C-alpha positions in Angstrom: 95.6 125.9 93.4 93.6 122.7 93.6 91.5 121.9 96.6 92.8 118.3 96.6 96.5 117.5 97.3 98.6 114.4 97.3 100.4 113.4 100.5 103.2 110.7 100.2 103.4 108.2 103.0 106.2 106.6 105.1 105.3 103.6 107.2 107.8 102.7 109.9 108.8 99.4 111.4 112.2 99.1 113.3 113.2 102.5 112.0 112.9 101.6 108.3 110.3 102.5 105.6 108.1 99.5 104.8 104.9 98.7 102.9 102.4 96.1 104.0 99.6 94.3 102.0 96.2 94.8 103.6 97.8 95.6 106.9 99.4 92.2 107.1 102.6 92.5 109.2 103.8 89.2 107.8 103.9 90.6 104.3 106.4 93.4 105.1 108.5 94.9 102.3 111.3 97.2 103.2 111.3 100.1 100.7 113.9 102.3 102.4 116.5 102.0 105.1 116.8 105.7 105.8 113.4 107.5 106.3 115.1 110.9 106.2 116.6 110.2 102.8 113.2 108.9 101.6 111.6 112.1 102.8 114.3 114.2 101.0 113.3 112.4 97.8 109.7 113.5 98.3 110.8 117.1 98.8 112.8 116.9 95.5 109.5 115.8 93.8 107.8 118.9 95.0 105.8 117.6 98.0 105.3 119.8 101.1 103.4 117.4 103.3 104.2 113.9 104.6 102.1 111.2 106.2 104.1 109.1 108.8 102.6 105.9 110.1 104.3 104.4 113.2 103.3 100.8 112.7 105.3 99.7 115.8 103.4 102.2 117.8 100.1 101.1 116.4 100.7 97.6 117.5 102.2 98.4 120.9 100.0 101.4 121.8 103.0 103.6 122.5 104.7 105.9 119.9 108.1 104.4 118.8 109.4 106.8 116.1 108.9 110.4 117.3 112.7 111.0 117.1 112.6 110.0 113.4 109.7 112.5 113.0 111.9 115.2 114.6 114.8 114.3 112.3 112.6 114.4 109.1 111.2 117.8 110.1 114.6 119.2 110.9 116.2 117.9 107.6 113.3 118.6 105.2 110.9 121.1 106.6 107.9 118.9 105.5 104.6 119.5 107.3 104.0 116.0 108.8 101.0 114.3 110.1 101.6 111.3 112.4 99.5 108.2 113.3 100.1 105.1 115.2 100.2 104.5 119.0 98.9 107.9 120.0 96.7 107.0 123.0 97.3 109.7 125.6 97.4 113.5 125.9 101.1 113.1 126.6 101.6 111.2 123.4 100.0 113.9 121.4 102.1 116.6 123.1 105.2 114.6 122.4 104.3 114.2 118.7 103.6 117.9 118.4 106.9 118.8 120.2 108.6 116.5 117.7 107.4 118.7 114.9 104.2 117.1 113.7 101.5 119.5 112.6 98.7 117.0 112.8 98.0 113.8 114.6 95.5 111.1 113.4 93.8 109.2 116.1 92.4 105.8 115.4 92.0 103.3 118.2 91.3 105.9 120.9 88.6 107.5 118.8 86.8 104.2 118.8 87.4 103.2 122.4 87.4 106.6 124.1 85.6 109.1 121.9 85.0 111.4 124.9 88.8 111.8 125.3 89.3 112.5 121.6 86.5 115.1 121.8 88.6 116.9 124.5 91.7 116.7 122.4 89.9 118.3 119.4 88.8 121.1 121.7 92.1 121.5 123.5 94.7 121.0 120.7 92.5 122.3 117.8 90.3 120.8 115.1 93.1 121.2 112.5 95.6 119.4 114.7 93.6 116.4 115.8 92.1 114.2 113.1 90.2 110.9 113.3 91.4 107.9 111.4 88.9 105.1 110.8 90.1 102.1 108.8 87.6 99.6 107.5 87.5 96.0 106.5 84.2 94.6 105.3 82.3 97.5 106.8 83.9 97.1 110.3 86.3 99.7 111.8 89.5 97.9 112.8 91.8 99.1 115.6 95.2 98.6 117.1 97.2 98.5 113.9 94.2 96.9 112.1 94.8 93.7 114.2 91.5 93.8 116.1 87.9 94.4 115.2 85.6 96.9 116.9 82.1 95.6 115.9 81.4 99.2 114.8 80.8 100.9 111.5 82.2 104.3 110.5 78.7 105.8 110.9 78.5 104.5 114.5 81.9 105.9 115.5 81.2 109.3 113.9 77.8 109.5 115.6 79.9 110.0 118.8 81.6 113.1 117.3 78.5 115.1 116.5 79.1 118.7 117.6 82.6 117.9 118.6 84.2 120.3 116.1 85.8 117.4 114.2 87.1 118.7 110.8 89.3 116.0 109.4 88.6 112.3 108.8 91.0 109.8 107.3 89.7 106.5 106.2 91.3 103.4 104.6 89.7 100.5 102.9 92.1 97.9 104.3 91.2 95.4 101.6 92.7 97.8 99.0 95.7 98.9 101.0 99.0 98.0 99.4 97.3 96.1 96.6 97.7 98.7 93.7 94.1 97.9 92.6 92.7 101.5 92.8 91.0 103.4 95.7 87.5 102.7 97.0 85.9 105.6 95.2 82.4 104.7 96.2 83.3 104.6 99.9 84.8 108.1 99.7 81.8 109.3 97.6 79.5 108.1 100.4 81.6 109.8 103.1 81.5 113.1 101.2 77.8 112.8 100.8 77.0 111.8 104.4 79.5 114.1 106.0 79.8 117.2 103.8 81.4 119.3 106.6 84.3 117.0 107.0 87.6 117.2 105.1 88.1 113.6 103.8 91.5 112.1 103.5 91.6 109.0 101.3 94.2 106.3 101.9 94.9 102.9 100.4 94.9 101.4 96.9 95.9 104.4 94.8 97.8 103.1 91.8 97.8 105.8 89.2 97.3 109.5 88.4 93.8 108.6 87.2 92.9 107.4 90.8 93.9 110.8 92.2 91.9 112.7 89.6 88.8 110.5 90.3 89.1 111.1 94.1 89.6 114.8 93.6 86.4 114.9 91.5 84.6 113.2 94.3 85.6 116.0 96.7 88.4 114.3 98.7 90.7 116.9 100.3 93.9 114.8 100.6 95.0 111.6 98.9 97.6 109.5 100.7 99.9 107.7 98.3 102.4 105.0 99.4 103.2 101.9 97.5 102.4 103.4 94.1 105.2 105.9 94.6 107.7 103.3 95.7 106.6 100.9 92.9 106.8 103.5 90.2 103.2 103.1 89.0 102.5 106.7 90.0 104.5 109.7 88.9 103.9 113.0 90.6 104.6 115.0 87.4 101.5 113.5 85.9 99.3 115.3 88.4 101.4 118.3 89.3 98.3 120.3 90.1 97.8 118.2 93.1 101.4 118.4 94.4 101.5 121.3 96.8 
């Protein structure tokens, strides 16, 4: 079994599956009215994990779609990781009670790293991951709508000796563009943080992109628009579907 695996993505706005371009909420494309049915389709393709992004939660700072997470888990049995709007201990507890197996923390990791360190210790290093999404070298927060004036290295410096095991990172300029992933960014992350499991997100267009990221040493590859647009077929890289 390959070390790397593909994880399909569902991004949620108003209860529907959508795709954005470079995180721009004004360029929203609805790709599915029923997230549970979309998730069933991923199961039929052989996937066992699912990445769910609560875009409404990311903007508002409060999770909006945990009941949908609960429904997807109940109907499909997929192992789900959730991101978007998880800002408090209660939020994380609610997400886990809804059936999520992992939560990805973005804004709070930037603004309150000491709190996230406590979550890693309390909930577990395989449960709490950090998500750092980058535009022109700067980590963006709050649904990518605000800058942080910090680099990935500056944020991760606050997590030394925290037990952090999982890092998801997105090159926002590539997200939803179907132009290929930022391979050099992930290569640098693997080189600089060899003890972290790196999750690549954004820009994947084809099976070749997945093979390249796997060769770099990425642990998981999030694939969204390419699956909906049909430029990527899971059967081409069956060794990464598990």
